[in-house]
N, C-alpha and C positions, 0 to 999 in steps of 0.2 A: 330318751330319759325323761325329758321336758312333758314330750307329750304323754306319755305314762301317769306323771305326775298328775297332770291337769284332769285328765280319764278319770283316774281316782278321785281327788278333791271335788271335781264339777261333773258329773256323770251328764249332767242336765245338757250342759254345754259341746259335751264331748260325743254322746249319742244320738242326742233331741236337734236334728238339722232346722226341723222350722224355729224351736226356740233359740235357735244359736242366732238365727237372721232376725231374730225379734230383740234379741239381746245388743244382739251389734245397732242395730236401728236407735234403740234407746240411749245409745253411748254417744251418740250424735245428737238426737232431741234433748235431751237434758242437759248437755254443753250450751245446747243452744240456748235452753232456756233461763239458764242461769247468765249467759253471756249477753241473751236480750235486756234482762232485767239491769244488768250493770251498765249496758252502752246506753239503753233507753235513760236511765238515772243521771250519767252523766250529761248526756244529749240534753235533756230538757233543762237541766239548772245550769248548765252553758249558754242555752240559746235566752231563757226565760231570766235568771237568776232567784226564781221565784218560788219560795216554799209552798206556795200556795197550788204553783203550777203542779208540782210535783207530784202533793196529796191529789190534784185533780185527774192527774194519772193512773193513780192508785186505785181510787173509788171506781174511776171506767172501767178499766179491766175487770175488777172485781164483780160489779153492777154486770156485764156483757156477760162475764160466767154464769153467773145468778139466773140472768132469762134463760140463757142457752141450753142449763143443765138439764131441765126436766125433756125439753125438746129433743136431746141431744142423746138423752136414757131410749127415748121410743124410737128415734132412726136406727141407733143401734140394733134394737130388736125386731124391726120391720127388713133390715137392708144386709147383705153381708156384710160383717165389719172390716175384715181387710178390705173393700171397696169403700166404706165408710171414711175408714180412716187415710187411706189413700186420698180420696177425692178432697179433703180436709188439710191433708197436708200440701197440698199442691195449692191449695188459695193461700194457706201459711206461707209455703216458698215467694209465690206472685206479690202476695202484697211486702214481705218482708224487702222485697227488689224493688217496691216504691217508695218506702220510706224515706230513701235519698230526694227523690222528687217533690216531696213534701214542702210546701214554701211558706207555711204559717204551723203555728200549733195547734189551730183548730183542723187543718189539713191531716197532720201527724195523729190526732186523735182519734179520726175518721179510720184510718188505718189502722190504730191500734184497736180500735173495737172489732174491727174485722176477724185480726187476729186473735184477740181475746174470745170470741164467736168460734171459729174455726180450731184452736186450740183445747177448747170443752168436748166440742166432737169429736178431735182425734182421740183426746186422753178418755173417753169415757168408751170408742172401740178400743182400743187396747186394751183397759183393765176387763171389757167384757171379753175380750178374744181370746186372754192368756187362756183359760181353762178348756178352752177349742183345742190348744196345742201340747199341753201338757197334763198329765193322769193328775187325778185328784191328790194322792199322796204324795207327789212332787212338787206342790205348789207352794208349800210353804220356801222350799229350797228357790223355786224359780224365781217368787217376788223377792226374796233376800239379794240374788243376787241384782235384779232389776234395779233393786235399791243402792247397788253399790253404786252402780252409774252415776246415778244423781249425788249421790255423796262427796264420789269423785272430782265431778263438775263442781260442785259448788268449794270444792278445796281452791281448785286450779283457773276455774273461768271468770270469778272477779278480778283474779291478776293479768290474765290474757287479756279480758276487756278494756280496764284501766289503764294495758299499756297500750293497746291496740289505737285504743280512743287518742291516748296523750299524742302519738307517734304520728299516724295517719288521718285522725277525723272519726267520727263518729260514721261517716257514709261506708268506710272501711269495713267497722264491726258489721254494719245493716247485710252487705253483699254477703257475707261472710255468713251470718243468720240465714239466707236464701240458701248459699251452697250445704250447710250442713243439713238444713230438710230437705233437700232434694239428694244427698248422699242417704239421707234415712230413708226416702221412700224407695231409691234403687233396690237399701235391702230388703224393705218390706215385700217389695212388689215378685223378690224372690221364694216368698214362705207359701207353699203348698199348703191352701186352707180348703178346711173341710167343715161347717158347723157342727159341732158335737152334739149328741141327743137327738131322741126323737123330734118328728117333725110339729109343730105348734101354729094352730089357727089361729092369728092373733083377729082383734075386733077388726071391725071395718073400718071405723072412724076416731080419729086421733083422739079426741077427747076419753071415750071408751077406753083405748091403751092408757091414758094416764090414769082412768079410775082404777081399772084392772091392776094398775101396778100399785097405784096407793093401798088397795086393799089386801093385793098379797102383804105389802113390808106390814101391815097394821098387825094382819092374822098369824103373821111367821114370827116363830117363838124366837128366835135367836135375831131377827134381823129390826125386828122392833126395837130390844134393848139396846142394839147396837145403834140405831139413831137416837135414842134419847140421851146415849154415851155423848155422841159426838155431838149433840147441841151442846154440853158442857165444855168439853175439849176444846171444840173450835171457838168460843168464845173465850176461853182461857187464852188460848195461843192467839189469837187475834189480838188481845190486850198485849200481849208478851212483845208482837214484833213492833207494837208502836214504842213500849215501856222501856223495851232493854237498850235501844240506843239512846234515847235521855237516861239512863241510867248509867250507861259508859261514857259518855262522851261530856253530860252535865253534871250528876251526883260525885262521878266518882274521876271528872274534869282529866280522862285520856283523850278525849281528841278524837278522830276522826281515825288514824290511826289507829288507836286501841280498837273504834269498833272492827275495822276492820281485823284485825289480830284476834275478835273474838269468834269472829265470824268463822275463820281459819281453823281456829281451834274447834269450833262448832263441829265444822266439816269432821273432822277427825273423829269427833264423839260420835255422830252418824255414822260412819262407816265402822267405827265397834259396833255398833248396834246391829249393822247391817249381818256383818259376820257371825255376831254371837245367836244370831235367831234360829238356825236349826241347830244347834250344840242345846240350844234352851229347852227349844218346843220338843226336842226330840228325847227328854226328860221329865220334863212337866206338859200337861194338857193347856192345848194351844189356847182354851176360852182363858185359864188361870193365870196364864201368861201375860197373856191382852188386858187381863183388870189389873195385876200388878206393875205392870207397864205404866199404864194410864195414872194410878194411884203413887207411882214413886215421880211420876215428871210434874203431875201436881204439887207434890211435899216439896221438890226442890225449888219453887216459886220462893218460899219461904225466907232461907239463908242466902239466896240472891238476891233479897233486896234489904236484909239486916247486916250480911258480915260485908260491910262497905270497904273492900281492900281488894284491888283488881286482879291480885295475882291468886285469890282464892274466889274470885268470882272465875276466872279461866279453868279451874280447877271444877268450879259445880256446872260448868256448861258442857263438858264432857260426860258424865253420867245423863243428865240431863237430854241432851238429845240423842242421847245411845236410848233409853229408854222411850221419848218422842217417835223414834225410829221402827222401834219394834212393837209400837201400839199402832202407829199407821199401816204399817206391812203387814202386820197379823189381821188387822180390822178389813184388810184387803181380800187376806186370803181368807178369811171366815167367810166373807159374803161370796166370795166366787165357788167355795166347797158347798156351801148349803142351799144358794139361790137356784132356781130353775133357769136353765140358758135360756128359756124364751124371754123371761124379766129380768135377766141381769141388766140389760142397759140398763132399764129405768130406776133400777134401784140403785145402781153407779148414780144415776142422776141425780134422784133422790138426796146422796150424801154430798154430791156436790152444790146442791141447792141450799143444804143446810151449812156446808163450810162455808161458803160463797155469804150467806146472809147472817150468820156470826161475825165475821170477820168484818163487815159493813154495821154492824149492829155495836162492835168494841172499840170499832174509829168513831162513831158516830158520838158513844160516850163519853170516849177519853178527850175529846175535843171540847167538850163541856166542863168537865171534873179534873182535867190534871192538872191544871193551875190554881187550883182552889183546895186539894183534894192532897196530892203529892205523892209523887211514884211509889215513893216505899210502900205506903197503906192499900193504892191499886193494886201494886201486884200481889200485896196479901190477897186482897178480892179476887184477884184472880185465881191466884191459887187454892183458895176454897174453892172456889167454881168447879176450877179442874181435878181438883183431889175429890170434891165431892161425886162428881164424875167416874172417879174410878172405885170409890167405897160401893157407889152401886150398881157399878159393873164388875166390881167383884162379889157383891152377894149374888147376883142374876148369875153370872157365868160359874158360881161355884155349882150350881144344877147341871148347866151342861156337860162340866166337867165329868160327874158324876155318871150323867147319862153317857158319855164317849168312854167311861170306863169299862162300865157295864155290857155296853155292845161289843168293844174291843175282848174284852174277857169270855 
């Protein structure tokens, strides 16, 4: 009976063996990702007692991903994506196992930088690989199922990471990270992979590859507005990542415990967004749902900044993270559906470049302004930027929705 229910509700998991192995692997890698963030944060704070050291860690991770994004896309387009993922994941697992041997923060930062680069290669290959395993009509369901793993990890992994570090020290968490990645490698190695689509001869030189990807993005009617929307959304959410803990711990006076509770509630909201995606996109065009998700996420910033009562904040964060997850998942799905396989990695590389560049820009601006301007006003500004991106997306995506309706008819 249980098997039959799973087969009916999640046919991709029941009937698509390659996707099933990929989905299982993401269970381990997403748990590993959130656990790594928790363990490294606690370890660096415990080792240095310095907020500046922690800020340097986050800036280093973002910078490495920023620099690696375009190259990761070119590698993903040139070579077998499964092998790229496996090679990058091997580097990640090996480097995690070296974390306990770092004798200083500087040595740890070098290892963190290596993981940041390798993780970017693995993520790009994974995003580009999915359309080769799943039919186009099933990409929404596939991305929604993959996002469920991340959202579940967001709820559970911080608790596991904090408890593990408290009980056995950060070194135990680091070895667990390596074990999780090795387990994921074993899963992906079981995937029978054959690149979908016709063989395309890539440019001979790497710079030609990069130029070809940029020209494709500039000329593509759907990718171009998605990239422009991403400029606003990533700047807005980058600001939120800094302002949110300040709002909860300082403005609302809830301390670290209140912020941890907020993150857990946010995980529940994100999970609900993942589960809603198949139902909502079955009723409305994917372009329209994407644009509305962006707009609603941006509008949620304003009550967040001004209804300064913690129970209300906990309520607001649920729909906020639900629509945020929906926007991210549907953006990936639109790219996977509409972009040719031969350039898909480079397009995802551009999105990674924008994400990390806007995150660094937001952090830099807030470092200069937060003490002078205040949390509420800066959150209003971030909301205006995010909601403005949603309005732009809604205006542009309505045309795509109309075209999709015509082609379906």
